[in-house]
C-alpha positions as CSV (number, residue, x, y, z in Angstrom):
1,M,264.1,147.4,8.1
2,P,265.0,147.6,11.2
3,T,264.2,150.7,12.5
4,T,260.5,149.1,11.4
5,Y,261.5,145.9,13.8
6,H,262.3,147.9,16.5
7,M,259.2,149.7,16.7
8,S,256.4,146.8,16.0
9,T,258.6,145.1,18.5
10,T,258.0,147.9,21.4
11,M,254.0,148.7,20.7
12,T,254.0,144.6,20.9
13,T,254.7,145.0,24.5
14,A,252.6,147.9,25.2
15,L,249.7,145.9,23.8
16,A,250.6,142.5,25.7
17,V,251.0,144.4,28.5
18,T,247.5,146.3,27.7
19,S,245.9,142.7,26.5
20,T,246.6,141.1,29.5
21,T,244.9,143.3,32.6
22,M,242.0,144.0,29.7
23,A,241.4,140.0,28.9
24,K,237.8,138.6,29.9
25,G,237.2,136.8,32.6
26,P,239.5,135.4,35.6
27,G,241.8,133.1,33.7
28,L,242.7,130.1,35.7
29,Y,244.0,129.6,39.2
30,T,247.6,128.6,37.7
31,D,247.4,133.0,36.9
32,I,247.0,133.8,40.3
33,G,250.4,135.1,41.4
34,K,251.3,134.1,37.8
35,K,252.9,137.9,37.1
36,A,255.2,137.9,40.1
37,R,256.4,134.7,39.5
38,D,257.7,135.5,36.2
39,L,259.4,138.5,36.8
40,L,261.2,137.0,39.6
41,Y,262.2,133.6,38.6
42,K,261.5,133.1,34.4
43,D,264.0,132.7,31.9
44,Y,266.5,132.8,34.6
45,V,269.2,130.2,34.0
46,S,272.2,128.2,36.4
47,D,272.8,125.8,33.2
48,H,274.5,126.5,29.8
49,K,271.3,125.6,27.5
50,F,271.6,125.5,23.5
51,S,267.8,125.6,21.9
52,L,267.3,125.5,17.7
53,T,264.3,124.9,16.2
54,T,263.6,124.5,12.2
55,S,260.8,123.6,10.4
56,T,259.6,121.7,7.6
57,N,257.6,122.3,4.6
58,D,254.3,120.9,6.1
59,G,254.7,122.8,9.4
60,I,256.3,120.8,11.9
61,L,258.2,122.4,14.4
62,I,261.3,120.2,15.0
63,T,263.3,122.1,18.3
64,S,267.4,119.6,19.5
65,T,267.7,121.1,23.3
66,G,271.1,120.5,25.3
67,I,272.1,121.1,28.4
68,T,275.2,121.0,30.3
69,R,274.1,120.0,34.5
70,N,277.2,119.5,36.7
71,G,278.9,118.0,33.9
72,L,276.8,115.8,32.3
73,F,274.9,116.1,29.0
74,L,271.1,116.2,28.4
75,G,269.3,116.8,25.4
76,D,265.8,116.3,24.2
77,V,264.7,116.5,20.8
78,S,260.3,117.3,20.0
79,T,257.9,118.1,17.2
80,K,255.0,120.1,17.2
81,L,252.3,119.3,14.2
82,V,249.6,121.5,14.4
83,N,246.5,120.4,12.5
84,K,243.6,123.1,12.7
85,N,242.5,123.1,16.2
86,I,244.8,119.8,17.1
87,T,248.3,120.4,18.6
88,T,250.4,116.9,18.4
89,D,253.6,117.8,21.0
90,I,256.2,114.1,21.0
91,K,259.6,114.9,23.3
92,V,262.4,112.2,23.3
93,D,265.1,112.6,25.3
94,T,268.5,111.2,26.5
95,S,267.2,109.2,29.1
96,S,264.7,107.3,26.1
97,N,261.6,108.9,27.7
98,V,259.2,109.9,24.9
99,L,256.3,112.3,26.5
100,A,253.5,112.5,23.9
101,T,250.6,115.9,24.3
102,V,248.1,116.3,22.4
103,T,245.6,119.3,22.6
104,I,242.3,120.1,21.3
105,D,241.6,124.0,21.4
106,E,237.7,124.7,21.5
107,P,235.5,121.6,20.6
108,A,233.3,124.0,22.2
109,P,233.4,127.1,23.2
110,G,236.0,128.1,26.2
111,L,236.6,124.7,25.8
112,K,240.4,123.2,25.8
113,A,241.3,119.3,26.3
114,I,245.0,118.0,26.6
115,L,245.6,114.0,26.6
116,S,249.5,113.7,27.9
117,C,251.5,110.3,29.2
118,I,255.2,109.4,29.5
119,V,256.3,106.4,28.0
120,P,257.9,104.2,29.6
121,I,256.6,105.3,32.9
122,E,253.6,103.5,34.3
123,K,250.5,105.9,35.6
124,S,252.0,108.7,33.8
125,G,249.0,109.3,31.6
126,K,246.6,111.7,32.2
127,A,243.4,113.6,30.6
128,E,243.0,117.5,31.5
129,L,239.8,119.6,30.6
130,Q,239.9,123.2,30.7
131,Y,237.1,125.9,30.1
132,L,237.2,129.9,30.2
133,H,234.0,131.8,30.9
134,D,233.8,135.8,31.4
135,Y,233.3,134.6,34.8
136,A,234.6,131.2,35.4
137,G,238.2,129.4,34.8
138,I,238.1,125.7,35.8
139,S,240.8,123.4,35.6
140,T,240.1,119.5,36.3
141,S,242.7,116.3,35.5
142,I,242.7,113.2,36.2
143,G,245.4,110.1,35.9
144,L,244.5,107.1,33.5
145,S,245.3,104.5,35.5
146,A,242.8,102.5,38.3
147,S,243.2,104.4,41.3
148,P,244.4,108.1,39.7
149,T,244.7,111.3,41.3
150,V,241.5,113.7,40.3
151,N,242.7,117.2,40.6
152,F,239.9,120.3,40.3
153,S,240.4,124.1,40.0
154,G,238.1,126.8,39.8
155,V,238.1,130.5,39.9
156,F,235.3,132.7,40.2
157,G,234.9,136.4,39.3
158,T,236.1,139.0,36.7
159,N,239.0,140.8,35.1
160,L,239.1,142.7,38.7
161,V,238.4,140.6,41.1
162,A,238.7,136.8,41.1
163,L,238.5,133.9,44.0
164,G,239.5,130.5,43.4
165,T,240.3,126.7,44.6
166,D,243.2,124.0,43.7
167,V,242.6,120.4,45.0
168,A,243.6,116.8,44.5
169,F,242.4,113.7,45.9
170,D,244.0,110.3,45.9
171,T,241.3,107.5,45.0
172,A,243.8,104.8,45.6
173,N,244.0,105.9,50.0
174,G,240.7,108.2,49.5
175,K,242.8,111.3,50.9
176,F,243.0,114.9,49.4
177,T,247.1,115.9,49.1
178,K,246.4,119.3,47.9
179,V,244.0,121.7,49.5
180,N,244.9,125.4,48.6
181,A,242.6,128.5,48.2
182,G,243.9,132.0,46.2
183,L,242.5,135.9,45.7
184,S,243.7,137.9,43.0
185,F,242.7,141.5,42.6
186,T,244.1,143.2,38.7
187,C,243.7,146.6,37.6
188,S,245.2,148.5,34.4
189,D,249.4,148.3,36.0
190,L,249.2,146.1,39.6
191,V,248.4,142.8,40.2
192,L,248.1,141.3,43.8
193,G,247.9,137.7,44.7
194,L,247.3,135.3,47.8
195,T,247.3,132.6,47.8
196,V,246.7,129.7,51.1
197,N,248.6,126.5,50.1
198,S,249.5,123.0,52.3
199,K,246.5,122.3,53.5
200,G,246.6,125.9,55.6
201,N,250.1,125.7,56.4
202,S,251.7,128.7,54.0
203,V,250.6,131.7,53.0
204,T,252.1,133.5,49.9
205,G,251.4,137.2,48.7
206,S,252.9,138.2,45.6
207,Y,253.2,142.0,44.1
208,Y,253.4,143.1,40.4
209,H,253.6,146.3,39.4
210,I,254.2,148.0,35.7
211,V,256.3,151.1,36.4
212,N,256.3,152.0,32.5
213,P,255.0,149.7,29.9
214,L,256.9,151.6,27.3
215,T,260.1,150.1,28.2
216,N,259.1,147.2,29.9
217,T,259.6,148.1,33.3
218,A,258.1,146.6,36.2
219,V,258.7,145.8,39.8
220,G,257.4,142.7,42.0
221,A,257.7,140.7,45.2
222,E,256.9,137.8,46.8
223,M,256.5,136.6,50.2
224,T,255.8,133.2,51.7
225,H,255.3,132.2,55.5
226,S,255.2,128.5,57.1
227,Y,253.3,128.3,59.8
228,S,254.3,124.9,60.7
229,S,258.8,126.5,60.7
230,Y,257.6,130.1,61.5
231,Q,260.2,130.8,58.2
232,N,259.2,133.9,55.9
233,T,260.8,133.8,52.3
234,L,260.8,136.8,50.1
235,A,262.1,138.1,46.9
236,I,261.9,140.9,45.7
237,G,262.8,141.9,41.7
238,A,262.5,144.0,38.7
239,S,263.1,144.3,35.0
240,H,263.4,147.4,32.8
241,S,263.9,147.4,28.9
242,L,267.4,148.8,28.0
243,D,265.9,149.2,24.2
244,P,263.3,147.3,22.5
245,L,265.3,144.2,22.0
246,T,267.6,143.7,25.7
247,L,265.9,143.1,28.7
248,V,267.3,143.5,32.1
249,K,266.3,141.8,35.4
250,A,267.2,141.8,38.9
251,R,266.6,140.2,41.7
252,V,267.3,140.1,45.6
253,E,266.2,137.3,48.0
254,N,265.9,137.2,51.9
255,D,268.5,134.3,52.8
256,G,271.6,136.7,51.0
257,K,271.3,135.6,47.3
258,T,271.3,137.9,44.5
259,S,270.9,137.4,40.7
260,A,270.6,139.0,38.1
261,L,269.9,138.3,34.1
262,L,270.7,140.3,30.4
263,Q,268.6,138.9,28.0
264,H,269.0,140.0,23.9
265,E,267.0,139.6,20.6
266,W,269.7,139.5,18.5
267,R,267.6,137.7,15.6
268,P,263.7,137.7,15.5
269,K,262.3,134.8,17.5
270,S,266.2,134.4,18.3
271,V,267.1,134.8,22.2
272,F,270.5,135.1,24.0
273,T,270.3,134.9,27.5
274,I,272.9,135.4,30.4
275,S,271.9,135.5,33.8
276,G,274.2,134.8,37.3
277,E,273.6,134.4,40.9
278,L,275.7,135.6,44.3
279,D,274.8,134.4,47.4
280,T,276.4,137.4,49.7
281,R,276.8,135.3,52.5
282,A,279.1,133.2,51.3
283,V,280.9,135.3,49.3
284,K,283.8,133.1,48.8
285,K,281.6,130.2,47.3
286,R,281.9,130.8,43.1
287,A,279.3,132.8,41.8
288,K,276.6,130.6,39.1
289,I,276.3,132.0,35.8
290,G,274.2,129.9,33.2
291,L,273.8,130.9,29.5
292,A,271.0,130.2,27.3
293,V,270.5,130.4,23.5
294,S,267.8,130.2,21.9
295,L,267.2,129.7,18.1
296,K,264.1,130.3,16.2
297,P,263.3,130.4,12.2
């Protein structure tokens, strides 16, 4: 019944917001500032994209995706198979690249193992381990090559306050290629994040505030300052659900670019998205219009 589905969708949205803020543990380093980034940038498209997902009787998901970008057509076909706690993803694109990813959930409590590689790209293999604890979130990865790059990120704290670092070490030249640090603060309706990136060359602050969880109304902002160029970048955005199946978003940036998005779930798991971007400092330029259609069973 349509009425029942609308009600359940609304309840799902509200529960998702609640469960996110009340989740145990500090999460991973990539979660710092993620709420604001998703609000500001997620689902905005500037190309034309179509995605169709089907499933077999054995539970294999097959997704075909096509994108029109700058007059070129790009596509890929991916398959996903879940067998107990092992998920296998294989994707083939129009450049004849094959991306294979194997994810093992919970080989031990709180642990996740991920193996990935791209054929025929050399040195693309990578092994990653993630560990989530009530007071820590650790992720480490190493390239599967003779002189790999080793990545490590760790976050320590609680679901309220967390402090973390993200570093990468290139064993080929014996140098750190990435040194970042971050701090996050989370409460029932507010998420704040602060990261120091590029070995201290830049600092980014983010803000995410839930105004009304029942209508998915939220506001957010992200600001980055570069110490080398003395430049600031600022983005401010908001989201609001017109109804349980229709979401609108807007974003304004300090370089004069203004973006808006309309997303509608016209059937369960099938989403239609249209977004546009206008450069207010160059109004004679044609606005960028993006369209995405995703069909799922």
